[in-house]
BATORSE-123912 format. One record per residue (C-alpha): residue in three letters; x, y, z. Coordinates in steps of 0.25 Angstrom, whole numbers, padded with zeros to 4 digits, always signed. Layout:
! residues N
alaXYZ...
This chain:
! residues 355
met+0082-0189-0037pro+0075-0176-0038asp+0071-0175-0021tyr+0057-0168-0026asp+0048-0163-0013ala+0035-0160-0019phe+0025-0163-0032leu+0019-0152-0041leu+0011-0151-0055val+0010-0139-0061ser-0001-0137-0073phe-0006-0125-0079gly-0019-0120-0071gly-0033-0115-0073pro-0044-0106-0069glu-0053-0112-0059gly-0067-0102-0062pro-0069-0093-0071ala-0061-0082-0064asp-0049-0089-0066val-0050-0090-0081leu-0045-0078-0086pro-0033-0076-0076phe-0029-0088-0077leu-0026-0088-0092glu-0020-0073-0088asn-0012-0084-0083val-0008-0091-0095thr-0007-0082-0103arg+0002-0073-0094gly+0013-0064-0101arg+0007-0068-0118gly-0001-0060-0121val-0013-0067-0124pro-0025-0056-0126arg-0037-0057-0115asp-0048-0060-0127arg-0039-0074-0128leu-0040-0074-0117ala-0056-0073-0114ala-0057-0083-0124val-0049-0094-0116ala-0056-0090-0104arg-0069-0095-0111his-0062-0111-0115tyr-0065-0110-0096asp-0079-0106-0096pro-0085-0122-0100phe-0076-0126-0089gly-0083-0116-0081gly-0069-0106-0079val-0062-0120-0072ser-0050-0126-0079pro-0051-0142-0072ile-0035-0140-0074asn-0033-0138-0059gln-0042-0149-0054gln-0036-0156-0064cys-0022-0155-0056arg-0026-0156-0043asp-0031-0170-0047leu-0018-0173-0052leu-0011-0165-0040thr-0021-0177-0033ala-0019-0190-0040ile-0001-0186-0043gly-0003-0186-0027lys-0010-0199-0025asp-0001-0204-0036phe+0012-0200-0028ala+0008-0206-0016ala+0006-0221-0023ala+0017-0220-0030gly+0027-0214-0015ile+0027-0201-0019asp+0027-0191-0009leu+0027-0176-0015pro+0020-0164-0011arg+0012-0160-0022tyr+0009-0146-0026trp+0004-0139-0040gly+0004-0125-0047asn-0001-0121-0059arg+0005-0113-0071asn-0008-0103-0073trp-0017-0102-0062his-0019-0110-0046pro-0010-0112-0041phe+0000-0107-0048leu+0014-0113-0049thr+0019-0101-0044asp+0010-0102-0029thr+0013-0117-0030val+0030-0116-0028ala+0028-0108-0019gln+0021-0117-0011met+0031-0127-0012ala+0039-0119-0011ala+0034-0115+0004asp+0033-0131+0006gly+0048-0133+0004val+0046-0140-0008arg+0059-0140-0013his+0060-0150-0026ala+0046-0152-0034ile+0043-0160-0046ala+0033-0152-0056phe+0025-0161-0064val+0019-0151-0074thr+0004-0157-0081ser+0012-0154-0094gly+0017-0166-0102tyr+0026-0158-0115gly+0036-0151-0118ser+0034-0137-0122tyr+0035-0122-0118ser+0019-0123-0111ser+0018-0137-0106cys+0033-0134-0101arg+0044-0125-0101gln+0032-0113-0095tyr+0029-0127-0084leu+0045-0122-0079asp+0044-0109-0081asp+0033-0109-0071ile+0039-0117-0063glu+0053-0112-0065ala+0044-0097-0060ala+0036-0103-0048arg+0050-0108-0042ala+0054-0095-0043gln+0044-0087-0037ala+0044-0098-0028gly+0058-0090-0025pro+0071-0097-0018gly+0064-0111-0010ala+0055-0113-0024pro+0054-0127-0024arg+0063-0135-0037ile+0052-0139-0048asp+0054-0150-0058lys+0046-0152-0069ile+0042-0166-0072arg+0043-0172-0086his+0037-0170-0098phe+0027-0183-0098phe+0019-0182-0114asn+0025-0196-0114his+0025-0202-0102pro+0016-0219-0100gly+0005-0210-0090phe+0003-0199-0097ile+0000-0209-0112gly-0004-0218-0103ser-0015-0208-0097val-0017-0201-0111thr-0020-0215-0117ala-0030-0218-0105ser-0039-0206-0109ala-0036-0206-0123arg-0042-0222-0123ala-0053-0217-0114ala-0059-0204-0125leu-0057-0215-0134gly-0069-0223-0128gln-0078-0210-0128leu-0079-0210-0143pro-0089-0217-0152asp-0084-0232-0154val-0088-0232-0167val-0076-0221-0169arg-0069-0225-0156his-0059-0235-0164asp-0056-0224-0174ala-0056-0211-0166trp-0043-0204-0168leu-0031-0198-0158val-0030-0181-0158phe-0021-0178-0147thr-0021-0165-0142ala-0012-0154-0135his-0012-0138-0131ser-0009-0133-0145ile+0007-0122-0141pro+0013-0113-0152glu+0023-0121-0161val+0034-0110-0158met+0031-0116-0141ala+0030-0133-0148ala+0043-0128-0155ala+0052-0124-0143ser+0049-0138-0136gly+0058-0144-0144pro+0061-0148-0159ala+0055-0154-0170gly+0042-0144-0166gly+0043-0146-0152leu+0042-0155-0139tyr+0026-0153-0135pro+0023-0158-0149ala+0031-0169-0149gln+0026-0174-0138leu+0013-0173-0139ala+0016-0180-0151glu+0021-0191-0144ala+0011-0191-0132ala+0001-0193-0142arg+0007-0204-0151leu+0009-0211-0136val-0008-0212-0135ala-0007-0214-0147gly+0001-0228-0146arg-0005-0231-0132leu-0020-0229-0139ala-0016-0239-0151glu-0008-0250-0141ala-0023-0250-0132glu-0032-0251-0143gly-0024-0258-0152his-0025-0248-0164glu-0019-0234-0167arg-0028-0223-0169pro-0023-0210-0177trp-0019-0198-0167arg-0015-0184-0171leu-0011-0172-0159ala-0019-0158-0159tyr-0015-0146-0151gln-0027-0139-0145ser-0028-0125-0137arg-0022-0119-0144ser-0020-0102-0140gly-0014-0090-0146pro-0015-0082-0160pro-0016-0090-0173ser-0003-0083-0180val+0006-0091-0169pro+0008-0108-0172trp+0002-0118-0163leu+0004-0132-0164gly-0008-0139-0172pro-0016-0146-0174asp-0024-0139-0167ile-0037-0150-0159gly-0049-0144-0168glu-0040-0145-0181gln-0036-0161-0176leu-0050-0164-0175thr-0056-0159-0186glu-0046-0165-0195leu-0050-0178-0190ala-0065-0177-0193ala-0060-0172-0207arg-0054-0185-0208gly-0065-0191-0204val-0059-0197-0190pro-0069-0202-0182ala-0067-0199-0170ala-0055-0192-0161val-0049-0194-0150val-0045-0183-0141ile-0032-0184-0133pro-0026-0171-0125val-0015-0178-0123gly-0005-0163-0121phe-0013-0162-0107val-0015-0169-0093ser-0026-0162-0088asp-0042-0158-0093his-0040-0144-0094val-0048-0134-0098glu-0040-0133-0112val-0042-0149-0114leu-0058-0148-0112phe-0060-0135-0122asp-0052-0138-0133leu-0056-0152-0133asp-0067-0156-0125ile-0076-0143-0129glu-0070-0137-0144ala-0063-0150-0150ala-0075-0158-0144gln-0085-0147-0153leu-0077-0149-0163ala-0077-0163-0165arg-0089-0164-0164asp-0091-0154-0175leu-0085-0162-0184gly-0092-0175-0180leu-0081-0179-0174pro-0080-0190-0164met-0069-0183-0151ala-0066-0190-0137arg-0056-0183-0127ala-0045-0190-0119ala-0044-0184-0106thr-0033-0179-0102pro-0023-0188-0092gly-0027-0178-0078thr-0026-0187-0068his-0027-0201-0076thr-0017-0210-0066leu-0005-0212-0077phe-0004-0197-0077val-0005-0198-0063ser+0005-0211-0061met+0014-0204-0072ile+0017-0191-0064thr+0020-0199-0052glu+0030-0207-0060leu+0037-0196-0068val+0038-0191-0053ser+0045-0205-0049glu+0053-0200-0061arg+0059-0187-0059arg+0060-0193-0044gly+0068-0204-0048arg+0075-0199-0062pro+0075-0214-0070ala+0081-0217-0080glu+0072-0221-0088val+0057-0210-0087pro+0044-0216-0092ala+0039-0210-0106leu+0034-0218-0119gly+0036-0213-0136ser+0047-0206-0142leu+0050-0193-0133pro+0058-0195-0123pro+0051-0189-0109gly+0051-0176-0107pro+0067-0172-0099asp+0065-0169-0082ser+0071-0155-0084cys+0069-0146-0097his+0079-0136-0100asn+0078-0121-0096asp+0075-0117-0111cys+0065-0127-0115cys+0052-0126-0123arg+0055-0111-0123val+0047-0103-0131pro+0052-0090-0138ala+0048-0077-0131ala+0037-0073-0142arg+0031-0084-0135pro+0014-0086-0142val+0004-0083-0135thr-0005-0094-0130ala-0016-0096-0119ser-0014-0110-0114gly-0001-0117-0111ala+0001-0132-0116gly+0001-0143-0106gln-0009-0137-0096
């Protein structure tokens, strides 16, 4: 049984003021040759929110909620938090952990899926932070993918039901479900596994499970679709689709009475969720005359927080069976060193999946 002596929350990070936006985006895209005008265009997405991404505060809130749930479960681990792209940087956090004498930490990454951007890049950044901290750096084990964990599926289902309740009575019963996730280049998706990749397969499975839970609760099945959002990069590079805008346009053309958009690929309501869905997709839906409601991400939902506690307990005890719904196996406790690698000529992207 692993003798963990600390818990580490690892997230994407985000600016906390207007002056932070461009430096943050430069961190995200460093080494990828993203044109300055593209960064400036993405930076404008932060204007409606005063240059502040909610993701850092959401991580603080999540860390507080985890602490309370740990205490209730009898888990006594100091909690740390580090980001890939903004303060508190993961490198600084791991250095602090080393200074505090942490020897073996368990890490929860705010992405439940497998791909380069949503998993492998986090693993690489953890190892880079350990290397920078030097010989005294703690060993850090990343918790498995949780896309099909009952706590994750339950929290997303609860938010979807709440969103359905926001629709007018006349269209609620026949509303369709549109699940969304961060798009990634097709070559990146293919690198995450066979038959098109692990990432889209896991997303489709999570969507199917949520739709099934809703059908059980409501007594009838709803049609659903999986779409993608937040594409970035040159048009010549194929990315996963359809885009959320294309999907809403298709539904309106088919005469679908309403849609509930469920950001199943995300765990917090950060800027990409707020801008791409609450501003751009919502405006398109209004223009199309398509009633639309957007489900909240898990955030600090009690089922989601309890899931994190369960995953920590699972890893500490290594049970014979692990909680997982559906037909796909849960993600492995550890990944081999070359999993989800992307060819050297990695496509340009101004953001990352699974924030």
